DRENVOKE-763955 format. One record per atom (N, C-alpha, C): residue in three letters; x, y, z. Coordinates in steps of 0.1 Angstrom, whole numbers, plus 5000, padded with zeros to 4 digits. Example, Ala and Ser with C-alpha at 12.3 -4.5 7.8 and 13.67 -1.06 7.14 Angstrom:
ALA513249435078ALA512349555078ALA513249675078SER512849785071SER513749895071SER512950005079
END
This chain:
MET114529408658MET115929428660MET116629518650VAL116229488637VAL116829568626VAL116329708626VAL115029728630VAL114429858631VAL115129948641SER115329888653SER116029958664SER117429988661GLY118129898654GLY119529928649GLY119530038639PHE118530048630PHE118530148620PHE118230288627ALA117330288637ALA117030408645ALA118230458652VAL119030368657VAL120330408664VAL121230478654VAL121430408643VAL122330468633VAL121830598628LEU120530608625LEU120030738621LEU120130848631GLY119930808644GLY120130898655GLY121530948656VAL122530858654VAL123930898655VAL124230998643ILE123730968631ILE124031048620ILE123431188622LEU122231198627LEU121531328630LEU122331408640ILE122731338651ILE123531408661ILE124831458655GLY125531378647GLY126831418641GLY126631538632TRP125531538624TRP125131648614TRP124931768622THR124231758633THR123931878642THR125231928648LEU126031848653LEU127331888659LEU128231948649ALA128131908637ALA129031968626ALA128432098621SER127332148626SER126732268621SER127632388624PRO127732478615PRO128632598618PRO128032688629GLN128832768635GLN128432858645GLN127532958640ILE126432988647ILE125433088642ILE126033228644MET125833308634MET126233448636MET125133528642GLU125433608652GLU124433698658GLU124533838651ALA123433898649ALA123334028642ALA124034128651ARG124834218645ARG125634328651ARG125034458647SER124934548657SER124434688654SER125634768647GLU125334878641GLU126334958635GLU127235018646ALA126735038658ALA127535088669ALA128534978674GLN128134858674GLN129034748678GLN130134728667LEU129734738654LEU130734728644LEU131634848643ALA131134958647ALA132035078647ALA133135068658GLY132834988668GLY133834968679GLY134634838677SER134534778665SER135334658662SER136334688651ILE137134578648ILE138234598638ILE137634628624MET136334598622MET135634628610MET135634778607ALA135834858617ALA135835008615ALA137035048607ASN138034968605ASN139234998597ASN138934988582SER137734938578SER137434928564SER137335058557ARG138035058545ARG137935178537ARG136835168527THR136435048524THR135235028515THR134234938522VAL133034978522VAL131934908529VAL130734888519LYS130234768519LYS129034738511LYS128134648519TYR126834668516TYR125734578523TYR125134488512TYR124834368516TYR124234278507TYR123034208514VAL121934188508VAL120834108513VAL120733978506PHE120733868513PHE120633738508PHE119333668513THR118633608504THR117333538508THR117433398504ASP117033308513ASP116933168510ASP115633108515ALA115432978515ALA114232918520ALA113932948535SER114932978542SER114832998557SER114633138561GLY114933238552GLY114733368556GLY115533468548SER115633588553SER116333698546SER117333758555TYR118533778550TYR119633818559TYR120433938553ARG120734038561ARG121534148556ARG122934148562PHE123934148553PHE125334138557PHE126134268553LYS127034298562LYS127934408559LYS129334348556PHE129934398545PHE131234358541PHE132134478541GLY133334458545GLY134334568546GLY135634528540PHE136434618534PHE137634598527PHE138634698533ASP139734648539ASP140734738545ASP142034718537TYR142534838532TYR143734838524TYR144434968528PRO145734978525PRO146535098529PRO146035218521ASP145935328528ASP145535458522ASP146735548520VAL147935498521VAL149135578519VAL149935518508ASN150935588503ASN151835538493ASN152635418498ILE152735308490ILE153435188494ILE154635178485SER155835158491SER157035138482SER156835018474ARG157335018462ARG157334908452ARG158034788459GLY157334678459GLY157934548464GLY157734528479SER157034628485SER156734608500SER155834488503THR156034438515THR155134328519THR154034388527ILE152734368522ILE151634428529ILE150534318530GLU149434358536GLU148334268538GLU147034348537PHE146034288530PHE144634348530PHE143834258538LYS142634318543LYS141734238551LYS140334268546VAL139534158546VAL138134158542VAL137334118555TYR136334188558TYR135534158570TYR134034138566LEU133334048573LEU131934028571LEU131234008584ALA130034068584ALA129234058597ALA127734058593LEU126933988601LEU125433988600LEU124934108607VAL124134188600VAL123534308606VAL122034298609SER121334208602SER119934178605SER119534048599ALA118533988605ALA118033858601ALA116533848603ALA115833798593ALA114433778594ALA114233628590ILE114133548600ILE114033398599ILE112533368597SER112233298586SER110833258583SER110533108585SER111533028587SER111332888589SER111332858604PRO110332778608PRO110332738622PRO111432638626PHE112132578616PHE113132478618PHE114532548620THR114632668616THR115932738616THR116232818629ARG117432788635ARG117832858647ARG118532988644GLY119232988632GLY120033108629GLY120733078616VAL121733168612VAL122333168600VAL123833178602ALA124633128592ALA126033148591ALA126333178577LEU127533228574LEU127933258560LEU129233188558ARG129233118547ARG130433038543ARG131033108530VAL132333128531VAL133033188519VAL133533068511ASP132933058499ASP133332938490ASP134532978481GLY134733108479GLY135833148471GLY136133298473LEU137433328472LEU137933468474LEU139133488466SER139033598457SER140233628449SER140433778448LEU141633818445LEU142033958444LEU142433988430LEU141934088424LEU142334138411LEU143034268413VAL144134288406VAL144834418406VAL144834468392ASP144234578389ASP144034628375ASP143434528366GLY142434448371GLY141734358363GLY142434218361VAL143634198367VAL144334078366VAL144434008380LYS144033878380LYS144033798392LYS145433788398ASP145533818411ASP146833808418ASP146833658423SER147533568416SER147433428420SER148433398431GLY149333498434GLY150333468445GLY149833508459VAL148633578460VAL148133618473VAL147633498481ARG147933498493ARG147633388503ARG146433438511VAL145333358512VAL144133398519VAL144133318532VAL144133388544VAL144133328557VAL142833368564SER142133268568SER140833298576SER141233318591GLN140633418596GLN140833448610GLN139433458616SER139233448629SER137833458634SER137833538647GLN136733608648GLN136333668661GLN134933638662PRO134333648674PRO132933608675PRO132033708667ASN131233638658ASN130333708650ASN130933808639LEU132133778636LEU132833858626LEU133833768618GLY133533768605GLY134433688596GLY135533778592ILE136833728592ILE138033808588ILE138833728579TYR139133778567TYR140033708558TYR141133798554ALA142433758557ALA143633828554ALA144133788541LEU144433888532LEU145033858519LEU146433898520GLN147333798522GLN148733818526GLN149533818513SER150633908514SER151633918503SER151033938489PRO150134038488PRO149734068474PRO150934128466ASN150834118453ASN151934168444ASN151934328445THR153134378450THR153334518451THR154434568442SER154934468433SER156034508424SER155334558411LEU154634668413LEU153834728402LEU154434858398THR154034918387THR154535048383THR154035148393GLU154735258394GLU154335368403GLU153035428398GLY152235458408GLY150935518405GLY149735448412ALA148535488408ALA147335428414ALA146935298407HIS146535198415HIS146135068409HIS144735028415THR143934978407THR142534938411THR142634798417LEU142034788429LEU141834658436LEU140434608435VAL140234488433VAL138834428433VAL138934298441VAL138234278452VAL138134158459VAL136734088455MET136833968450MET135633898446MET135433778455LEU134233778462LEU133933668471LEU132733588465THR132733458467THR131533378465THR131133318478VAL129933348482VAL129533308496VAL128233238495SER127933158505SER126633088507SER126133108521THR124833128522THR124233128535THR124032988539LEU124232968552LEU124032828558LEU122932848569SER121732788566SER120632788576SER120932678586VAL121232728598VAL121532628609VAL120132598616ASN119732468614ASN118532418619ASN118632358633PHE117532328639PHE117532258652PHE118232118650ILE118132058638ILE118831938635ILE119531958622GLY120831968622GLY121631988610GLY121632128605TYR122032138592TYR122132268585TYR121932248571VAL121532358563VAL121332348549VAL121932468543ALA122732448532ALA123332558524ALA122332618515GLY122332748515GLY121432828505GLY122132848492SER121632938484SER122232958471SER123533038472MET124433028463MET125733098462MET125433238457GLN126133338463GLN126033478459GLN127433528457ASN127533628448ASN128833698445ASN128833838452VAL129933868458VAL130233998465VAL131434058459THR131434188456THR132534258450THR132834378459LEU134134388462LEU134534508470LEU135734568462GLU135734698461GLU136734768453GLU137534858462GLY138834878458GLY139734968466GLY140835018456ARG141835078462ARG142835148454ARG144135128462LEU145235108454LEU146535088459LEU147435188453GLN148135268460GLN149035368455GLN150535318457ILE151235298446ILE152635258446ILE153435378443GLY154335408451GLY155235528449GLY156435528458VAL157135628457VAL158335648466VAL157835698479ALA157935618489ALA157435648502ALA158435738509ASN157835828517ASN158635918526ASN159235838537PRO160535838539PRO161235758549PRO160635778563ARG160135908566ARG159535928579ARG158235848581SER157435838570SER156235758571SER156435618574GLN157635568572GLN157935428575GLN158735408588GLY158935518595GLY159635518607GLY161135488606LEU161735528594LEU163135498591LEU164035628593HIS163435728598HIS164235848600HIS165135838613SER166135918613SER167035928624SER167336068626PRO167936108637PRO168336248639PRO169236308628LEU169936218622LEU170836268611LEU170036308598ASN168836258597ASN167936288586ASN167036408588GLN167136468600GLN166236578603GLN166436698594PRO165436768590PRO165636888581PRO166236998589
END
């Protein structure tokens, strides 16, 4: 009786662990990514992560404004991630997911602690919005660095296992200056040259 009770409890735990597994990412081709929101990325980098279950190649993108931003403007940056190839070596593994364990924004080497990170999702595409970064900066060009700490998650037939943590760095540029009123849609017939 004790053995069968233990087996039932173990079975329930394994079912719960399997149901709690993250959604598997399917590899996307460059053509598929070119037709997605990831095509807005101004900076793109590829990283290969290897764990006990296999080797995975991910594409990361960073979207930021490529125009002058008025000092104090409210803007948003976006970070994208997608699986582009997977070589699974474990017979227990069904697929892979990627977990973002940490994400921060540095402006000119200083962490922007006021930025709010919001996770959004689309099928097979991770999207992280960095909302309300500090734009009350001096006029001119500013260096942006997004630092991510990620972990691969090997999704098995029963449960999942986290791989090692990896660091990802994406760089960009922010131009603070006096914006042209026309570029912001603030012109009227009275302002026409």
